[in-house]
C-alpha positions in Angstrom: 124.6 137.4 109.5 127.2 139.3 112.5 128.1 135.4 113.5 129.0 134.6 109.6 130.8 138.3 109.1 132.5 137.3 112.6 133.5 133.8 111.3 134.8 135.1 107.8 136.8 138.0 109.6 138.5 135.3 111.9 138.7 132.8 109.1 140.6 135.4 107.0 142.3 136.8 109.7 143.9 133.5 111.2 145.1 132.2 107.1 146.9 135.5 106.6 148.5 135.7 110.0 152.4 135.4 109.6 153.9 132.5 111.8 155.3 134.7 114.1 151.4 136.0 114.2 150.9 132.5 115.6 152.8 133.1 119.0 151.8 131.1 121.8 151.0 133.0 124.8 152.5 132.1 127.9 152.1 134.0 132.0 154.2 134.1 134.3 152.6 134.3 138.4 152.0 137.5 139.3 149.5 139.7 140.9 147.9 143.1 140.1 148.8 144.5 143.3 152.7 143.8 142.5 151.9 145.0 138.9 149.9 147.1 137.0 150.9 147.6 133.5 148.2 149.7 132.2 149.8 152.0 135.0 153.6 151.2 134.5 153.9 151.2 130.9 152.1 154.1 130.5 153.1 156.8 133.1 156.3 158.1 131.1 159.0 155.2 132.3 159.0 153.9 129.1 157.8 155.7 125.6 157.0 152.9 123.3 154.1 150.6 124.3 150.6 151.5 123.3 147.1 149.6 124.4 146.7 148.2 121.0 143.5 146.5 122.0 141.3 146.9 124.7 143.9 145.7 127.8 146.7 144.6 125.5 149.7 145.8 125.1 152.3 146.0 122.7 156.3 147.5 122.4 159.5 146.7 121.7 162.2 145.9 124.4 165.4 143.7 124.2 165.2 144.0 120.3 162.1 142.2 120.3 158.4 142.9 120.1 156.2 142.0 122.9 152.8 141.7 123.9 151.7 141.7 127.1 148.2 141.1 129.1 147.5 140.7 132.4 144.6 139.2 135.1 144.7 139.8 138.5 146.9 136.8 139.0 148.6 136.6 135.8 150.8 138.3 133.3 150.5 136.7 129.9 153.1 137.5 127.2 153.6 136.5 123.3 157.1 137.6 122.0 158.1 138.5 118.5 161.2 138.7 117.2 163.9 138.1 114.2 165.6 134.7 113.0 168.9 136.0 114.4 168.8 138.6 117.9 171.4 141.5 117.0 174.0 141.8 119.7 173.6 145.6 119.2 172.8 147.1 122.2 171.4 144.0 124.0 173.3 142.9 127.4 172.8 139.1 128.5 170.7 138.9 131.5 174.2 137.7 133.5 173.9 140.5 136.0 175.2 138.6 139.2 176.2 141.6 141.2 173.1 143.0 140.5 171.3 140.1 142.0 174.0 140.7 145.1 172.6 144.4 145.4 169.1 143.1 145.1 169.6 140.5 148.2 171.2 143.0 150.3 168.8 145.8 149.7 165.8 143.2 150.6 167.6 141.9 153.3 167.9 145.8 154.9 164.4 146.7 153.9 162.7 143.2 155.0 161.3 142.0 151.9 160.9 138.8 150.0 161.2 138.7 146.3 158.1 138.2 144.5 157.4 134.3 144.1 157.1 133.3 139.8 156.6 131.1 138.5 156.0 130.5 134.4 154.1 128.1 132.0 153.4 127.7 128.9 149.8 128.3 127.6 147.9 126.0 125.6 147.7 126.9 121.9 150.2 126.2 118.5 153.0 124.1 119.0 154.5 126.5 116.3 157.1 128.6 118.3 158.6 131.2 115.9 161.9 132.0 118.2 165.2 130.0 118.7 165.1 130.8 122.4 163.6 129.3 125.0 160.2 130.3 127.0 162.3 130.6 130.1 164.4 133.7 128.4 161.8 135.5 127.5 160.5 134.9 131.5 163.6 136.2 132.4 163.8 139.0 130.0 160.2 140.2 131.6 161.5 139.7 135.4 164.1 141.8 135.0 162.3 144.6 132.8 159.7 144.9 135.6 162.3 144.1 139.0 160.1 141.3 139.5 162.6 140.0 142.4 161.6 143.1 144.2 158.6 142.5 146.5 156.4 145.9 145.9 154.0 145.0 149.0 157.3 145.0 151.3 157.9 148.1 149.7 154.6 149.9 150.0 154.9 148.5 153.9 158.3 150.1 154.4 157.4 153.8 152.6 153.6 153.8 154.5 155.5 153.3 157.9 158.2 155.7 157.5 155.2 158.1 155.2 151.9 159.0 156.8 150.9 160.9 153.4 152.0 157.7 151.6 150.0 155.3 153.5 146.9 157.6 153.1 147.1 157.9 149.2 149.5 154.5 148.1 146.1 152.2 148.4 144.4 154.1 145.9 147.2 153.4 143.2 148.8 149.7 143.8 150.9 147.5 141.3 153.0 150.8 140.8 156.6 149.6 139.9 159.9 150.6 138.2 161.2 149.5 135.3 164.5 148.7 134.8 165.3 149.4 131.1 168.0 149.2 128.9 171.0 152.7 129.5 170.8 153.3 125.6 167.2 153.6 124.8 166.7 155.2 128.4 169.3 157.9 128.2 168.4 159.0 124.6 164.8 159.0 125.0 165.2 161.2 128.4 167.5 163.8 126.5 164.4 164.0 123.8 161.8 164.7 127.0 163.1 167.9 127.3 160.3 170.8 127.2 158.3 168.1 126.2 155.4 166.0 126.4 154.3 162.0 126.3 153.1 161.9 122.8 155.5 163.8 121.3 158.2 162.2 122.8 156.6 159.0 121.8 156.7 160.2 117.7 159.9 161.5 118.3 161.3 158.6 119.1 159.5 156.3 116.7 161.0 158.4 113.9 164.4 157.9 115.5 164.1 154.0 115.5 162.2 153.7 112.1 165.4 155.7 110.1 168.4 154.4 112.4 167.0 150.9 114.0 167.2 147.7 112.8 163.4 146.5 111.2 162.1 143.6 113.6 158.8 142.2 112.2 155.6 143.4 110.7 152.0 143.1 113.5 148.9 143.8 112.1 150.5 146.0 108.8 152.9 147.9 111.5 156.5 148.0 111.6 158.6 147.7 114.6 162.1 148.4 114.5 164.9 148.3 117.5 166.1 151.2 119.2 169.2 152.2 117.4 172.9 151.4 118.6 174.9 154.1 120.3 177.6 153.5 117.6 175.0 154.5 114.5 173.9 157.4 116.6 177.3 158.7 116.6 177.1 158.8 112.7 178.1 161.7 111.0 174.5 162.1 109.0 172.5 161.5 112.8 172.1 165.7 113.8 170.8 166.3 110.0 168.7 163.5 109.8 166.9 164.1 113.4 166.7 168.1 112.5 164.8 166.9 109.4 162.6 164.8 111.6 161.5 167.7 114.3 164.2 167.2 116.8 165.4 170.4 116.6 167.8 171.5 119.2 167.8 168.0 120.7 169.4 166.4 117.2 172.6 167.8 118.5 172.7 166.6 121.5 171.9 163.2 120.8 174.6 163.1 118.0 177.4 164.5 120.6 176.3 162.4 123.8 176.7 159.0 121.5 179.8 160.9 120.2 181.1 161.2 123.6 179.9 157.5 124.7 181.7 156.1 121.9 185.0 158.1 123.1 184.5 156.6 126.6 183.8 152.3 125.6 180.7 152.7 124.0 177.8 150.5 125.5 180.2 148.8 128.2 180.8 152.7 129.8 177.0 152.6 130.4 176.7 149.4 131.8 179.4 149.9 134.3 177.9 152.6 136.0 175.5 150.1 137.3 178.4 149.1 139.4 179.6 152.9 140.0 177.7 154.8 143.4 174.6 157.3 142.8 177.2 160.3 143.3 179.6 159.2 140.5 177.3 157.9 138.2 174.8 161.4 138.2 177.9 163.0 137.7 179.2 161.4 134.5 175.9 161.3 133.0 175.8 165.1 133.3 179.2 165.4 131.5 176.9 164.4 128.4 175.6 167.2 126.2 172.3 167.8 127.5 172.0 166.3 130.2 171.4 168.0 133.2 169.9 166.6 136.5 166.2 165.8 136.0 167.6 163.5 132.7 170.6 162.1 134.7 168.2 160.9 137.5 165.6 159.6 135.3 168.5 157.6 133.5 170.2 156.6 137.1 166.9 155.2 138.2 165.1 153.8 135.4 168.1 151.8 134.3 171.0 151.9 136.2 169.9 150.5 139.7 170.0 153.7 141.5 167.1 153.0 143.7 167.5 156.4 145.8 167.4 158.7 142.4 164.7 161.2 142.4 163.8 162.9 138.8 162.3 166.5 140.2 160.1 168.2 137.7 157.0 170.2 137.6 154.9 167.3 139.1 157.5 166.6 141.6 157.8 170.2 142.7 154.3 170.7 143.5 153.7 167.5 145.6 156.6 168.9 147.1 155.0 171.7 147.7 151.5 171.2 148.6 151.7 167.7 150.8 155.1 167.8 152.5 154.8 172.0 153.0 158.3 172.4 151.9 158.9 176.4 150.8 161.1 177.8 148.6 162.1 181.5 148.1 161.5 180.9 143.9 159.3 179.4 141.8 161.7 178.2 139.3 163.3 174.4 140.1 166.9 175.9 140.5 169.8 173.5 141.2 169.3 174.7 145.4 165.7 173.6 145.0 166.2 170.6 142.8 168.8 169.2 145.8 166.6 170.1 148.2 163.6 167.8 147.3 166.3 165.2 146.3 168.0 165.4 150.0 164.3 165.5 151.5 162.4 162.5 149.8 165.4 160.3 150.4 165.7 160.9 154.4 162.1 160.0 154.1 162.0 157.1 152.4 165.1 155.6 152.6 167.4 153.4 149.8 164.5 152.7 147.4 163.0 156.5 147.6 162.6 156.5 143.7 160.2 153.8 143.8 158.0 155.8 146.5 158.5 159.0 144.1 156.9 156.8 140.9 154.3 156.0 142.8 153.3 159.6 144.1 154.1 160.8 140.4 151.8 158.6 139.0 149.1 159.7 142.0 149.1 162.9 140.4 148.8 162.4 136.7 145.0 163.2 135.7 145.0 159.9 133.7 144.9 157.9 136.7 143.1 159.8 139.4 139.9 157.3 138.6 141.8 154.3 138.8 140.9 152.5 142.0 143.1 149.1 142.4 140.3 147.6 145.1 137.8 147.4 142.2 139.4 145.7 139.1 137.1 143.7 137.8 138.1 140.0 137.7 139.5 138.8 134.3 141.1 135.5 135.8 138.9 132.9 134.0 138.7 134.8 130.7 142.0 133.7 128.2 144.0 136.1 126.9 142.8 135.2 123.0 138.9 135.0 124.1 139.1 138.8 125.3 140.6 139.7 121.8 138.1 137.9 119.8 135.6 139.6 122.2 137.1 143.2 121.7 137.1 142.7 117.6 132.9 141.4 118.0 132.2 144.3 119.6 133.4 146.0 116.5 131.8 144.4 114.1 128.7 145.2 115.3 128.9 149.0 115.2 
């Protein structure tokens, strides 16, 4: 009976799926020691990813909906997008300056870029997108910054910091995302005095009201992140107030107007080419952007790898593990700056990456993860893993 029920479920599911839902899976060659999506997508860098089924992460990025999964040596992905990709808030991947800066940084650190190959998984020949799979692979490589060797970075940090060497082996694969500056800025304005669950809910409501619908998957509508111009609208503050944003509603609307007055999206992207101090100072001119929010945006979207966002967790790490002492319990500007300079001197030009690893280690939900005991799933296709998950649900 269970077999018949499952076959009927499978038949009705496939026949009612839209063309986009029957998208093929494609893969990049990428070791888990270089990337752990279960950690990176759930450690407070981005707020739009959910583990919808076991090992399958769904999220919105670059105006597209993505499903991601991984084995020990591969990162698999599906892409769902509207027929026409909106240009608002989406920058084409033509950053030769970034590649030059990464080449220089890798040379200084003795890093070799991670070797990545792309391939298309077997499956339906129907691909519901106009762009090639290589474009999607490049977006993922850019998003996860796979041109930076995490293994080499870990080695550098271990040489500089005995404590990092002691802890890092327990949590490999933690890397920084390179996100869209608009989404990163307004997401972290929402993060003030907030938790990850509530931040995620606020961002989704903002996208539903001011973004563009991308597609529907499994009965859920997915929306793009709003453009700066849309967030600068006269109705934004009042609408966000009604959605439970509180004082952050004014910060979002006023910051959006400030950015528009400075040149809009182009202004934010130009900050990728200015130095860290100037970029941080420019961001802190915006309403609702203090030192921590500015450092989050610098580190996670504007290529400032030396930025150190300091919050309660990071202050505790500095005090508990590195014996830094402060005259006050609060994180004053002086305390904030002292912590940042200490870690930059300790870890060097990519200090923000090291801080991200120790931050993740300090989160309770990752304390039980031991990367040396990852069960192998290399020989199990993504679709098979999804089917097994559904079978378990049907048997309950």
